[in-house]
C-alpha positions in Angstrom: -15.0 -20.8 -11.9 -14.1 -17.4 -10.4 -10.8 -15.7 -11.5 -9.3 -14.0 -8.4 -6.2 -12.7 -10.2 -5.3 -9.0 -10.2 -2.4 -7.0 -11.7 -0.9 -4.4 -9.3 1.2 -1.9 -11.2 2.3 -4.7 -13.5 2.9 -7.2 -10.7 0.6 -10.2 -11.1 -1.1 -11.5 -7.9 -3.1 -14.7 -7.6 -5.6 -12.9 -5.5 -6.0 -9.3 -4.1 -5.5 -10.2 -0.4 -2.4 -8.8 1.2 -1.5 -8.7 4.9 -0.7 -5.2 5.9 2.7 -4.0 7.2 3.0 -4.1 10.9 0.5 -6.9 11.3 2.3 -9.8 9.8 6.0 -9.2 10.7 8.1 -11.1 8.2 5.5 -13.9 7.9 7.4 -16.5 9.8 5.0 -16.8 12.7 2.0 -17.1 10.4 3.8 -19.6 8.2 3.6 -21.9 11.3 -0.2 -21.9 11.0 -0.7 -22.2 7.3 1.0 -22.0 3.9 1.3 -18.3 3.4 2.1 -18.8 -0.3 -1.7 -18.7 -0.8 -1.6 -14.9 -0.2 -1.7 -12.5 -3.1 1.4 -10.8 -1.6 2.3 -9.4 1.8 3.8 -6.2 3.1 6.5 -6.9 5.6 7.4 -5.0 8.8 8.1 -1.3 8.2 11.9 -0.9 8.1 14.0 2.1 9.1 17.7 2.7 8.7 18.6 1.9 12.3 17.0 -0.7 14.6 14.2 0.6 16.7 12.7 -0.7 19.9 9.7 1.6 19.5 7.7 3.6 22.0 7.6 2.9 25.7 5.0 0.4 27.2 2.1 0.2 27.4 1.6 0.7 23.6 -1.6 -1.3 22.8 -5.1 -0.7 24.0 -8.5 -2.3 23.3 -11.2 -0.3 21.7 -14.8 -1.0 20.6 -14.6 -2.5 17.1 -10.8 -2.3 17.0 -7.6 -1.5 18.8 -5.1 1.3 19.5 -1.4 0.9 18.9 1.6 3.1 19.5 4.3 0.6 18.7 6.5 3.3 17.1 8.0 1.5 14.1 9.7 -1.2 16.1 12.0 -3.1 13.6 15.4 -4.7 13.4 16.8 -2.1 11.0 17.7 -2.2 7.4 21.0 -4.1 7.7 19.4 -7.0 9.6 16.5 -7.1 7.2 18.8 -7.4 4.2 21.2 -9.9 5.7 18.9 -12.1 7.9 15.2 -11.6 7.4 15.0 -11.6 3.6 17.3 -14.7 3.1 15.2 -16.6 5.7 12.0 -15.4 4.2 13.1 -16.9 0.9 13.0 -20.4 2.4 9.2 -20.3 3.1 7.6 -17.7 0.9 7.7 -17.5 -2.9 4.9 -15.1 -3.9 5.2 -11.3 -4.6 6.7 -9.3 -1.8 6.1 -5.7 -0.7 8.8 -3.9 1.3 7.4 -1.2 3.6 10.0 1.5 4.4 10.0 4.4 6.8 12.3 7.3 7.6 12.7 10.5 9.6 14.3 12.5 6.8 14.3 12.6 3.0 17.9 11.3 3.1 16.9 8.2 5.2 13.9 7.5 3.0 16.0 7.6 -0.1 18.7 5.4 1.3 16.2 2.8 2.6 14.3 2.8 -0.7 17.4 2.3 -2.8 18.7 -0.5 -0.7 15.5 -2.5 -0.4 14.5 -1.9 -4.1 17.8 -3.5 -5.1 16.7 -6.8 -3.6 15.5 -9.4 -6.2 12.9 -10.7 -3.7 11.2 -7.3 -3.5 8.5 -6.6 -6.1 6.9 -3.4 -4.8 8.2 -0.8 -2.4 5.7 0.8 -0.1 6.7 4.2 1.3 5.2 4.9 4.7 5.0 8.7 4.8 3.2 8.8 8.1 6.6 9.1 9.8 7.5 12.4 11.5 9.9 14.6 9.6 12.6 15.3 12.2 14.1 17.9 9.9 10.8 19.6 9.3 9.5 20.2 12.8 8.2 16.7 13.5 5.1 16.8 11.3 4.4 13.7 9.3 5.5 13.8 5.6 2.0 12.6 4.7 0.2 15.6 6.1 1.8 18.1 3.7 1.5 18.1 -0.1 4.9 19.7 -0.5 6.6 17.2 1.9 4.8 14.2 0.3 5.8 15.3 -3.2 9.4 15.9 -2.1 10.0 12.6 -0.5 8.1 10.7 -3.2 10.1 12.3 -6.1 13.4 11.7 -4.3 12.6 8.0 -3.6 11.2 7.3 -7.1 14.5 8.5 -8.6 16.3 5.6 -6.9 13.5 3.0 -7.2 13.2 1.1 -10.5 10.3 -1.0 -9.1 6.7 0.1 -8.5 6.6 2.6 -5.7 3.4 2.8 -3.6 3.0 5.7 -1.2 1.1 4.8 2.0 -1.1 7.7 3.2 -2.2 8.8 6.6 -5.9 9.7 7.1 -4.9 12.3 9.5 -4.1 14.8 6.7 -6.5 17.7 6.1 -7.4 16.3 2.6 -6.1 12.8 1.7 -6.9 13.2 -2.0 -4.6 16.3 -2.2 -1.8 14.2 -0.8 -2.5 11.4 -3.2 -2.4 13.8 -6.1 0.9 15.2 -4.9 2.4 11.7 -4.7 1.1 10.9 -8.2 2.6 14.1 -9.6 5.9 13.2 -8.0 6.0 9.8 -9.8 4.3 7.4 -7.5 3.2 4.2 -9.2 0.4 3.6 -6.7 -1.2 4.6 -3.5 -1.8 2.7 -0.2 -4.6 3.9 2.1 -5.5 4.3 4.8 -3.0 4.1 7.6 -4.5 4.2 11.2 -6.6 7.0 12.6 -5.2 9.0 15.5 -7.0 8.2 18.8 -6.6 7.6 22.5 -8.1 5.9 25.6 -8.1 7.0 29.3 -7.9 4.7 32.2 -10.8 5.6 34.5 -9.3 4.4 37.7 -5.8 5.8 37.1 -7.2 8.9 35.4 -4.5 9.0 32.8 -4.1 7.9 29.2 -3.8 4.2 28.7 -1.0 4.5 26.2 2.4 5.7 27.4 2.6 7.8 24.2 -0.9 9.2 25.0 -2.2 8.8 21.5 -2.0 5.9 19.0 -3.3 4.6 15.8 -6.9 3.3 15.8 -7.5 0.2 13.5 -10.0 -2.5 13.1 -13.6 -2.9 11.8 -14.6 0.4 13.3 -12.6 2.4 10.7 -13.8 0.5 7.6 -16.5 3.0 6.5 -14.0 5.9 6.8 -11.3 3.9 4.8 -13.9 3.0 2.2 -14.9 6.6 1.7 -11.2 7.7 1.4 -10.5 5.0 -1.2 -13.6 6.0 -3.1 -12.6 9.6 -3.2 -9.0 8.9 -4.0 -9.9 6.6 -6.9 -11.8 9.5 -8.5 -8.8 11.8 -8.0 -5.9 9.8 -9.3 -5.1 7.5 -12.3 -2.7 5.2 -10.4 -3.7 1.9 -8.7 -4.7 1.8 -5.0 -4.1 -0.8 -2.3 -7.1 -0.2 0.0 -7.0 -1.0 3.7 -8.6 -0.1 7.0 -10.9 -2.4 9.0 -11.0 -5.2 6.3 -11.9 -8.5 7.9 -14.1 -10.5 5.5 -14.3 -11.5 1.9 -17.3 -9.1 1.5 -15.1 -6.3 2.8 -12.5 -7.0 0.2 -15.1 -6.8 -2.6 -16.6 -3.7 -1.2 -13.1 -2.1 -1.0 -12.5 -3.0 -4.6 -15.8 -1.6 -5.8 -14.7 1.7 -4.1 -11.6 1.7 -6.3 -8.9 -0.7 -4.8 -7.0 -3.0 -7.1 -5.7 -5.0 -4.1 -6.7 -5.0 -0.5 -4.6 -5.1 2.7 -5.7 -6.8 5.9 -4.3 -5.5 9.1 -5.7 -5.8 12.6 -7.7 -8.9 11.7 -4.5 -10.9 11.6 -3.9 -10.0 15.3 -7.3 -11.2 16.3 -7.1 -14.5 14.2 -3.9 -15.6 12.6 -6.0 -17.4 9.9 -7.8 -14.3 8.9 -6.3 -13.9 5.5 -6.5 -17.6 4.8 -10.3 -17.6 5.6 -10.9 -14.5 3.4 -9.1 -16.0 0.4 -11.0 -19.3 0.9 -14.4 -17.4 1.1 -13.8 -15.2 -1.9 -14.9 -17.7 -4.6 -18.2 -18.5 -2.9 -19.0 -14.8 -2.2 -18.1 -13.9 -5.8 -20.3 -16.6 -7.2 -23.2 -15.4 -5.0 -22.8 -11.9 -6.4 -22.4 -13.0 -10.0 -18.7 -12.1 -10.2 -16.6 -14.2 -12.5 -13.5 -12.0 -12.7 -12.7 -10.2 -9.5 -10.4 -7.6 -11.2 -13.4 -6.2 -13.0 -14.8 -5.0 -9.6 -12.1 -2.3 -9.2 -14.0 1.0 -9.3 -17.2 -0.5 -10.4 -19.2 1.5 -7.8 -18.2 4.7 -9.7 -20.0 6.2 -12.6 -23.6 5.4 -11.5 -26.4 8.0 -11.4 -29.4 8.2 -9.1 
């Protein structure tokens, strides 16, 4: 019998599989396909203070081994999430819940964090610092150690629950950002967010996306994500939620070997709504094949070897 349980910053999960924010909404559409209570947890749609329609269309494009998106943080806004989405979510989902929050200033991040952390349903707050800092020239908080440290410290001061900081791979050195977040009080790190990319329409001779560039996700980024998780695990002492191109049970185990305590699944859910269900169902057999009896023991097990 394989034990799939993991503990994420003190929050117990029945397995390490977590649908990633932006790819699972608030779970209601997926709950029509299967009982989403079999998940370890899930990270719901990234929430900002005000409702956002997002970027202009078109904002999704196909890529080899993945996709580009420039959705632009479309969400119903904090008030609607608190008064409508969370109460409805309570009727069909009863496992640990991760709230992903965004913002365009430190003030907005702090306000969103404080409000969502006060909700009994929420077990972990995930701070998406890939948002542009409108008060700091438009650069993402996650590309500067100083900005990452500032926003993390301010949000942790109002967050009594575990605070995970979600990092962008588009920083010069993601491990430096991770260390800055840890120093500022983060309880954990989520990585990686999407890689910046673009496509060009050959016939129209112009970018496919209205926003020109977008986030590249899918199986094609898995080796990059794995490397960044591996390096970050060696650089910090706080737990990691690894993500980026994960689509199979073997990917989950590989990501854990690199250093992840839990693993988020993103774009795969958009290809197949049963993706997380199949991964969870496959994990016991793959673990048995690999001689794994307790999956939590795999976290970081690829470290410390010598040639």
